[in-house]
Steps between C-alpha positions, in 0.01 A plus 500: 500500500641831620284709268268722699191628323451871435224522760561785739421413858620527856787256478522219249249228572659169584358305207597140453377215285417149610425203279273227628459164335145375525357174369301550181203347680498794745508770235122503473470568872743790478334655196142447610194552283598740223815591689305621805733344755825630355333841471430487874859402570617809308251730671557386857875462482585786268757270342532429130411139426583338171426144395748353253408234250618155595804366324447214260448175686504671838221447749586824678429865434711789616330784682702819520424741783659844505468750782629589842576208732172570682300502176661176389423336833134604481471384140654163582273435796187595305601272214575217739155530655348491150702188421405341832130565454517391137684179570331327790741213452791498742762712328838410641772743405 
């Protein structure tokens, strides 16, 4: 959307939102114990990360990442490493 927040700053931050679809089986790896992993993703990337509930009958969950392109990239790579270490099975995308 074209609505900028009321945050004063040196130039409007280039905030965008990305939605990732992850298999429900990988959600545990992204969240971690008591949400520890997703907390790390937020801390290290600075991006906002939101996990949406799966739609009825869907075996996927939507992860919404909001931030600058750099923040989104960091968040995605951290989450992918969590998924990779959580699922030792060969995950073909």
